[in-house]
C-alpha positions in Angstrom: -45.4 -105.1 123.1 -42.2 -103.2 123.3 -40.7 -104.7 126.4 -39.7 -108.4 126.3 -40.9 -110.9 128.9 -38.4 -111.3 131.7 -37.7 -114.3 133.9 -35.4 -113.6 136.9 -34.7 -110.1 135.6 -33.4 -111.4 132.2 -35.2 -111.4 128.9 -36.9 -114.7 128.1 -35.9 -115.4 124.5 -37.3 -117.5 121.7 -34.4 -119.8 122.3 -35.4 -120.2 126.0 -39.0 -121.0 125.1 -38.0 -123.3 122.3 -35.4 -125.1 124.5 -38.0 -125.8 127.2 -40.7 -126.8 124.7 -38.5 -129.1 122.5 -37.5 -131.2 125.5 -41.0 -131.5 127.0 -43.5 -134.3 126.3 -47.1 -133.5 127.1 -50.2 -135.6 127.7 -48.2 -138.8 128.0 -46.8 -138.2 124.5 -44.4 -140.9 123.5 -41.7 -139.7 121.2 -39.6 -142.3 119.3 -35.9 -141.8 118.8 -36.3 -140.3 115.4 -38.6 -137.5 116.8 -36.3 -136.9 119.8 -33.3 -136.6 117.5 -35.2 -134.2 115.2 -35.9 -132.0 118.2 -32.3 -132.2 119.3 -31.0 -131.3 115.9 -33.3 -128.3 115.7 -32.2 -127.1 119.1 -28.5 -127.6 118.1 -29.2 -125.5 115.0 -30.9 -122.6 116.8 -28.7 -122.4 119.9 -26.1 -120.6 117.8 -28.0 -117.3 117.7 -30.4 -115.2 115.8 -28.4 -115.4 112.5 -29.5 -119.0 112.1 -32.1 -119.5 109.4 -34.7 -122.2 109.9 -37.1 -123.8 107.5 -40.8 -123.4 107.4 -41.2 -126.9 108.8 -38.7 -126.2 111.7 -40.6 -123.0 112.5 -43.9 -125.0 112.5 -42.4 -127.5 114.9 -41.2 -124.7 117.3 -44.7 -123.2 117.1 -46.3 -126.5 117.8 -44.3 -127.4 120.8 -44.2 -123.9 122.3 -48.0 -123.8 121.8 -48.4 -127.0 123.7 -46.1 -126.1 126.6 -45.9 -122.4 127.2 -48.2 -119.7 128.6 -50.3 -117.5 126.4 -47.9 -114.5 126.6 -44.9 -116.7 125.6 -46.8 -118.4 122.8 -47.9 -115.0 121.5 -44.5 -113.5 121.4 -42.8 -116.6 120.0 -45.4 -117.0 117.3 -45.3 -113.3 116.4 -41.5 -113.3 116.1 -41.5 -116.5 114.0 -44.2 -115.2 111.7 -42.4 -111.9 111.3 -39.2 -113.7 110.3 -41.0 -115.7 107.6 -42.2 -112.5 105.8 
């Protein structure tokens, strides 16, 4: 897919998807303070832009929460971009 997804006429970025997913709890999921801070710390790290490197574990967390919270088109693009970055 050459053209990125758009929301309100603006590209919907991996950061947008990750931000929404990292702050969402699904299926009555209960997160303790440690897990909430872990998600906050990851968001703080990635909000700085595309030059930020993330660990395999951080990419897996983003994939997990985006997979739980986003639509198939968003999940596909985010996962493809994260997988491409890990090669």
